[in-house]
ZADO-1210 file (C-alpha; in nm, 4 decimals, padded with zeros to 6 digits):
<atoms>
<atom x="-01.7160" y="-01.9499" z="-04.1209" code="MET" pos="1"/>
<atom x="-01.7657" y="-02.1959" z="-03.8117" code="HIS" pos="2"/>
<atom x="-02.0545" y="-02.4317" z="-03.8109" code="ASP" pos="3"/>
<atom x="-02.2302" y="-02.6196" z="-03.5530" code="VAL" pos="4"/>
<atom x="-01.9696" y="-02.8437" z="-03.4376" code="ARG" pos="5"/>
<atom x="-01.9846" y="-03.2056" z="-03.5509" code="VAL" pos="6"/>
<atom x="-01.8423" y="-03.4845" z="-03.2982" code="GLN" pos="7"/>
<atom x="-01.5447" y="-03.6596" z="-03.4684" code="ILE" pos="8"/>
<atom x="-01.3487" y="-03.9089" z="-03.2382" code="ARG" pos="9"/>
<atom x="-00.9933" y="-03.8577" z="-03.2537" code="ARG" pos="10"/>
<atom x="-00.8939" y="-04.1665" z="-03.4913" code="PRO" pos="11"/>
<atom x="-01.1261" y="-04.0252" z="-03.7588" code="VAL" pos="12"/>
<atom x="-00.9439" y="-03.6810" z="-03.6990" code="LEU" pos="13"/>
<atom x="-00.6147" y="-03.8379" z="-03.7896" code="ASP" pos="14"/>
<atom x="-00.7437" y="-04.0714" z="-04.0796" code="ALA" pos="15"/>
<atom x="-00.9020" y="-03.7054" z="-04.2298" code="ILE" pos="16"/>
<atom x="-00.5646" y="-03.4909" z="-04.1469" code="ALA" pos="17"/>
<atom x="-00.3714" y="-03.7929" z="-04.3182" code="ALA" pos="18"/>
<atom x="-00.6010" y="-03.7908" z="-04.6396" code="GLY" pos="19"/>
<atom x="-00.7597" y="-04.1581" z="-04.5774" code="THR" pos="20"/>
<atom x="-01.0707" y="-04.0190" z="-04.4737" code="VAL" pos="21"/>
<atom x="-01.2471" y="-03.7908" z="-04.6817" code="THR" pos="22"/>
<atom x="-01.6121" y="-03.8358" z="-04.6176" code="VAL" pos="23"/>
<atom x="-01.8250" y="-03.8562" z="-04.3207" code="LEU" pos="24"/>
<atom x="-02.1834" y="-04.0106" z="-04.2765" code="PHE" pos="25"/>
<atom x="-02.4500" y="-03.8154" z="-04.0287" code="ARG" pos="26"/>
<atom x="-02.7816" y="-03.8668" z="-03.9572" code="ARG" pos="27"/>
<atom x="-02.9562" y="-03.5351" z="-03.8979" code="TRP" pos="28"/>
<atom x="-03.3111" y="-03.3785" z="-03.9331" code="GLU" pos="29"/>
<atom x="-03.1409" y="-03.1133" z="-04.1462" code="ARG" pos="30"/>
<atom x="-02.7969" y="-03.0585" z="-04.2201" code="PRO" pos="31"/>
<atom x="-02.5574" y="-02.9265" z="-03.9153" code="ARG" pos="32"/>
<atom x="-02.2721" y="-02.8001" z="-04.1671" code="VAL" pos="33"/>
<atom x="-02.2963" y="-02.6239" z="-04.5090" code="ARG" pos="34"/>
<atom x="-02.0305" y="-02.6430" z="-04.7900" code="PRO" pos="35"/>
<atom x="-01.7576" y="-02.3985" z="-04.7191" code="GLY" pos="36"/>
<atom x="-01.8215" y="-02.4264" z="-04.3368" code="GLY" pos="37"/>
<atom x="-01.5443" y="-02.5381" z="-04.1248" code="SER" pos="38"/>
<atom x="-01.4393" y="-02.6841" z="-03.7618" code="GLN" pos="39"/>
<atom x="-01.1303" y="-02.6306" z="-03.5753" code="ARG" pos="40"/>
<atom x="-01.0595" y="-02.9600" z="-03.4268" code="THR" pos="41"/>
<atom x="-00.7072" y="-03.0911" z="-03.2371" code="PRO" pos="42"/>
<atom x="-00.5693" y="-03.1673" z="-03.5981" code="VAL" pos="43"/>
<atom x="-00.6516" y="-02.8676" z="-03.7456" code="GLY" pos="44"/>
<atom x="-00.9232" y="-02.6686" z="-03.9252" code="VAL" pos="45"/>
<atom x="-01.1440" y="-02.8949" z="-04.1328" code="LEU" pos="46"/>
<atom x="-01.3340" y="-02.7930" z="-04.4083" code="GLU" pos="47"/>
<atom x="-01.7105" y="-02.8985" z="-04.5398" code="PHE" pos="48"/>
<atom x="-01.6661" y="-02.9157" z="-04.9038" code="THR" pos="49"/>
<atom x="-02.0154" y="-03.0979" z="-04.9658" code="ALA" pos="50"/>
<atom x="-02.2836" y="-03.1990" z="-04.7688" code="VAL" pos="51"/>
<atom x="-02.5734" y="-03.4058" z="-04.9470" code="GLU" pos="52"/>
<atom x="-02.8774" y="-03.6033" z="-04.8296" code="PRO" pos="53"/>
<atom x="-02.8022" y="-03.9958" z="-04.9278" code="VAL" pos="54"/>
<atom x="-03.0345" y="-04.2978" z="-04.9229" code="ASP" pos="55"/>
<atom x="-02.8805" y="-04.5700" z="-04.7022" code="GLU" pos="56"/>
<atom x="-02.9495" y="-04.7910" z="-05.0025" code="ALA" pos="57"/>
<atom x="-02.7627" y="-04.6378" z="-05.2369" code="ASP" pos="58"/>
<atom x="-02.4195" y="-04.6257" z="-05.0183" code="LEU" pos="59"/>
<atom x="-02.1486" y="-04.8394" z="-05.1900" code="THR" pos="60"/>
<atom x="-01.8020" y="-05.0132" z="-05.0883" code="ALA" pos="61"/>
<atom x="-01.6361" y="-04.6752" z="-05.1806" code="ASP" pos="62"/>
<atom x="-01.8428" y="-04.4828" z="-04.9464" code="ASP" pos="63"/>
<atom x="-01.7527" y="-04.7164" z="-04.6803" code="ALA" pos="64"/>
<atom x="-01.3660" y="-04.6799" z="-04.7571" code="ARG" pos="65"/>
<atom x="-01.3746" y="-04.3155" z="-04.7870" code="ALA" pos="66"/>
<atom x="-01.5379" y="-04.2836" z="-04.4951" code="ALA" pos="67"/>
<atom x="-01.2481" y="-04.5016" z="-04.2959" code="GLY" pos="68"/>
<atom x="-01.4575" y="-04.8703" z="-04.2481" code="PHE" pos="69"/>
<atom x="-01.3942" y="-05.1657" z="-04.3323" code="THR" pos="70"/>
<atom x="-01.7021" y="-05.2793" z="-04.5403" code="ASP" pos="71"/>
<atom x="-02.0299" y="-05.1543" z="-04.6575" code="LEU" pos="72"/>
<atom x="-02.1669" y="-05.3654" z="-04.3801" code="ALA" pos="73"/>
<atom x="-01.9915" y="-05.1695" z="-04.1010" code="ALA" pos="74"/>
<atom x="-02.0651" y="-04.8759" z="-04.2466" code="LEU" pos="75"/>
<atom x="-02.4536" y="-04.9544" z="-04.2468" code="ARG" pos="76"/>
<atom x="-02.4072" y="-05.0541" z="-03.8950" code="GLU" pos="77"/>
<atom x="-02.2781" y="-04.7389" z="-03.7980" code="ALA" pos="78"/>
<atom x="-02.5495" y="-04.5045" z="-03.9470" code="GLN" pos="79"/>
<atom x="-02.8084" y="-04.6738" z="-03.7549" code="ARG" pos="80"/>
<atom x="-03.0727" y="-04.4459" z="-03.6010" code="GLY" pos="81"/>
<atom x="-03.3544" y="-04.1853" z="-03.7316" code="ASP" pos="82"/>
<atom x="-03.2987" y="-03.8731" z="-03.9338" code="GLY" pos="83"/>
<atom x="-03.1943" y="-03.8124" z="-04.3103" code="GLN" pos="84"/>
<atom x="-02.8215" y="-03.9847" z="-04.3585" code="LEU" pos="85"/>
<atom x="-02.6193" y="-03.7016" z="-04.4942" code="HIS" pos="86"/>
<atom x="-02.2645" y="-03.7387" z="-04.6866" code="ARG" pos="87"/>
<atom x="-02.0509" y="-03.5020" z="-04.5865" code="VAL" pos="88"/>
<atom x="-01.7218" y="-03.4552" z="-04.7945" code="ALA" pos="89"/>
<atom x="-01.4229" y="-03.2939" z="-04.5423" code="VAL" pos="90"/>
<atom x="-01.0922" y="-03.2182" z="-04.5971" code="ARG" pos="91"/>
<atom x="-00.7889" y="-03.0867" z="-04.3682" code="LEU" pos="92"/>
<atom x="-00.7909" y="-02.6890" z="-04.4604" code="ALA" pos="93"/>
<atom x="-00.4850" y="-02.6084" z="-04.2398" code="GLY" pos="94"/>
<atom x="-00.3632" y="-02.5675" z="-03.8919" code="PRO" pos="95"/>
<atom x="-00.5692" y="-02.3990" z="-03.6008" code="ASP" pos="96"/>
<atom x="-00.4588" y="-02.0513" z="-03.6410" code="PRO" pos="97"/>
<atom x="-00.4644" y="-02.0301" z="-03.2556" code="ARG" pos="98"/>
<atom x="-00.2070" y="-02.2610" z="-03.1978" code="VAL" pos="99"/>
<atom x="00.0474" y="-02.0205" z="-03.3551" code="ALA" pos="100"/>
<atom x="-00.1357" y="-01.7318" z="-03.1662" code="LEU" pos="101"/>
<atom x="-00.0852" y="-01.8797" z="-02.8405" code="ARG" pos="102"/>
<atom x="00.2832" y="-01.9808" z="-02.8915" code="ALA" pos="103"/>
<atom x="00.4089" y="-01.5831" z="-02.9112" code="LYS" pos="104"/>
<atom x="00.6355" y="-01.5311" z="-02.6420" code="ARG" pos="105"/>
<atom x="00.6436" y="-01.1495" z="-02.6733" code="ARG" pos="106"/>
<atom x="00.3617" y="-00.8943" z="-02.7409" code="LEU" pos="107"/>
<atom x="00.3723" y="-00.5600" z="-02.8912" code="SER" pos="108"/>
<atom x="00.1994" y="-00.2752" z="-02.7660" code="GLN" pos="109"/>
<atom x="-00.0657" y="-00.2700" z="-03.0122" code="ALA" pos="110"/>
<atom x="-00.1173" y="-00.6514" z="-02.9505" code="GLU" pos="111"/>
<atom x="-00.1406" y="-00.5984" z="-02.5635" code="ARG" pos="112"/>
<atom x="-00.3874" y="-00.3101" z="-02.6153" code="ALA" pos="113"/>
<atom x="-00.6332" y="-00.5710" z="-02.8386" code="GLU" pos="114"/>
<atom x="-00.5897" y="-00.7894" z="-02.5360" code="ILE" pos="115"/>
<atom x="-00.6680" y="-00.5437" z="-02.2776" code="ASP" pos="116"/>
<atom x="-00.9487" y="-00.4257" z="-02.4868" code="ALA" pos="117"/>
<atom x="-01.1303" y="-00.7438" z="-02.5494" code="ARG" pos="118"/>
<atom x="-01.0958" y="-00.8568" z="-02.2128" code="LEU" pos="119"/>
<atom x="-01.2165" y="-00.5329" z="-02.0634" code="ALA" pos="120"/>
<atom x="-01.5573" y="-00.6434" z="-02.3028" code="ARG" pos="121"/>
<atom x="-01.6029" y="-00.9563" z="-02.2128" code="MET" pos="122"/>
<atom x="-01.5503" y="-00.7986" z="-01.8168" code="ASP" pos="123"/>
<atom x="-01.8127" y="-00.5673" z="-01.8794" code="ARG" pos="124"/>
<atom x="-02.0727" y="-00.8400" z="-02.0594" code="SER" pos="125"/>
<atom x="-01.9930" y="-01.1132" z="-01.8066" code="GLY" pos="126"/>
<atom x="-02.2926" y="-01.2350" z="-01.5820" code="ALA" pos="127"/>
<atom x="-02.0811" y="-01.2149" z="-01.2838" code="HIS" pos="128"/>
<atom x="-01.9119" y="-00.9353" z="-01.3120" code="GLY" pos="129"/>
<atom x="-01.5282" y="-00.8789" z="-01.3867" code="PRO" pos="130"/>
<atom x="-01.3951" y="-01.2239" z="-01.4127" code="TRP" pos="131"/>
<atom x="-01.1026" y="-01.2523" z="-01.7003" code="THR" pos="132"/>
<atom x="-00.8143" y="-01.1625" z="-01.4715" code="ALA" pos="133"/>
<atom x="-00.9134" y="-01.3712" z="-01.1638" code="ALA" pos="134"/>
<atom x="-00.9395" y="-01.7040" z="-01.4143" code="VAL" pos="135"/>
<atom x="-00.6230" y="-01.6105" z="-01.5534" code="LEU" pos="136"/>
<atom x="-00.4416" y="-01.6064" z="-01.2516" code="ALA" pos="137"/>
<atom x="-00.6048" y="-01.9515" z="-01.1067" code="LEU" pos="138"/>
<atom x="-00.4729" y="-02.0983" z="-01.4485" code="ILE" pos="139"/>
<atom x="-00.1786" y="-01.9957" z="-01.4031" code="ALA" pos="140"/>
<atom x="-00.1459" y="-02.0788" z="-01.0587" code="GLU" pos="141"/>
<atom x="-00.2937" y="-02.4241" z="-01.0807" code="GLN" pos="142"/>
<atom x="-00.2152" y="-02.5950" z="-01.4124" code="PRO" pos="143"/>
<atom x="-00.3761" y="-02.9239" z="-01.5003" code="GLY" pos="144"/>
<atom x="-00.6610" y="-02.9003" z="-01.2586" code="VAL" pos="145"/>
<atom x="-00.9727" y="-03.0020" z="-01.3514" code="ARG" pos="146"/>
<atom x="-01.2522" y="-02.7472" z="-01.4816" code="ALA" pos="147"/>
<atom x="-01.5146" y="-02.8432" z="-01.2121" code="PRO" pos="148"/>
<atom x="-01.2633" y="-02.8268" z="-00.9614" code="ASP" pos="149"/>
<atom x="-01.1485" y="-02.4674" z="-01.0692" code="LEU" pos="150"/>
<atom x="-01.4849" y="-02.3640" z="-01.1100" code="ALA" pos="151"/>
<atom x="-01.5793" y="-02.4591" z="-00.7682" code="ALA" pos="152"/>
<atom x="-01.2901" y="-02.2517" z="-00.6227" code="ARG" pos="153"/>
<atom x="-01.4289" y="-01.9220" z="-00.7901" code="MET" pos="154"/>
<atom x="-01.7839" y="-02.0390" z="-00.6570" code="GLY" pos="155"/>
<atom x="-01.9380" y="-02.0785" z="-01.0119" code="ARG" pos="156"/>
<atom x="-02.1010" y="-02.3413" z="-01.2435" code="GLU" pos="157"/>
<atom x="-01.8755" y="-02.5800" z="-01.4219" code="THR" pos="158"/>
<atom x="-01.9990" y="-02.5145" z="-01.7801" code="LEU" pos="159"/>
<atom x="-02.0575" y="-02.1284" z="-01.7929" code="PRO" pos="160"/>
<atom x="-01.6999" y="-02.1406" z="-01.6334" code="PHE" pos="161"/>
<atom x="-01.5357" y="-02.3568" z="-01.9377" code="LYS" pos="162"/>
<atom x="-01.7225" y="-02.1236" z="-02.1743" code="ARG" pos="163"/>
<atom x="-01.5237" y="-01.8454" z="-02.0323" code="ASP" pos="164"/>
<atom x="-01.2071" y="-02.0233" z="-02.0756" code="VAL" pos="165"/>
<atom x="-01.3028" y="-02.0814" z="-02.4160" code="ARG" pos="166"/>
<atom x="-01.3303" y="-01.7308" z="-02.4850" code="LYS" pos="167"/>
<atom x="-00.9445" y="-01.7024" z="-02.3311" code="LEU" pos="168"/>
<atom x="-00.8602" y="-01.9656" z="-02.5808" code="LYS" pos="169"/>
<atom x="-00.9747" y="-01.8019" z="-02.8727" code="GLU" pos="170"/>
<atom x="-00.7444" y="-01.5017" z="-02.7730" code="LEU" pos="171"/>
<atom x="-00.4671" y="-01.7401" z="-02.7482" code="GLY" pos="172"/>
<atom x="-00.4017" y="-01.6819" z="-02.3678" code="LEU" pos="173"/>
<atom x="-00.4963" y="-02.0628" z="-02.2603" code="THR" pos="174"/>
<atom x="-00.4631" y="-02.4073" z="-02.3931" code="GLU" pos="175"/>
<atom x="-00.6301" y="-02.7141" z="-02.3121" code="SER" pos="176"/>
<atom x="-00.4873" y="-03.0082" z="-02.1597" code="LEU" pos="177"/>
<atom x="-00.5618" y="-03.3733" z="-02.1255" code="GLU" pos="178"/>
<atom x="-00.7195" y="-03.2712" z="-01.7776" code="VAL" pos="179"/>
<atom x="-00.7161" y="-02.9166" z="-01.7048" code="GLY" pos="180"/>
<atom x="-00.5618" y="-02.6084" z="-01.8587" code="TYR" pos="181"/>
<atom x="-00.2808" y="-02.3719" z="-01.8539" code="ARG" pos="182"/>
<atom x="-00.1260" y="-02.0084" z="-01.9675" code="LEU" pos="183"/>
<atom x="00.0214" y="-02.0505" z="-02.3254" code="SER" pos="184"/>
<atom x="00.3185" y="-01.8738" z="-02.3876" code="PRO" pos="185"/>
<atom x="00.1258" y="-01.5987" z="-02.4926" code="ARG" pos="186"/>
<atom x="-00.0692" y="-01.5746" z="-02.1881" code="GLY" pos="187"/>
<atom x="00.1949" y="-01.5862" z="-01.9760" code="ARG" pos="188"/>
<atom x="00.3698" y="-01.3075" z="-02.1563" code="ALA" pos="189"/>
<atom x="00.0475" y="-01.0806" z="-02.1194" code="TYR" pos="190"/>
<atom x="00.0609" y="-01.1556" z="-01.7370" code="ARG" pos="191"/>
<atom x="00.4070" y="-01.0535" z="-01.7303" code="ARG" pos="192"/>
<atom x="00.3000" y="-00.7310" z="-01.8434" code="GLY" pos="193"/>
</atoms>
């Protein structure tokens, strides 16, 4: 079960993966995550094990250390703002399953048929007609090119284009680079037929 994405900076993600950060503090009108929820991140899948409102006056030095802050004053300074303060217990639940999926270099007939069916559904439901083959071809031909540039080459808006690429990423066919995208080994195997 995935919740609304919580923005977490990379150093904090690394600290969660290392086990040195075990809680996050966020100000929300109502919680955006729930216990048992999860989120995929660059370091793996995070699980939210507890979510509870907390009064800023009840924060402790232990809370600050668990959240990766040097002291209580730094934690309090970082939590300024509106909304109810929430303590979110978090842990690394395991690797992102898409990593293993996209690393596959060979596809069985059943896997190929499943991908064909999923892409056909995406093409049928797309607001701008069939798009999956064209996007895969564009990424194959131009890896590492910025999403706005790729979108412009297809005559599309950037944000809907990026959403479509994320759908391909969910199937393990593409992967994000520091700038742009590339086909994954699975994506290359699929395109080879």
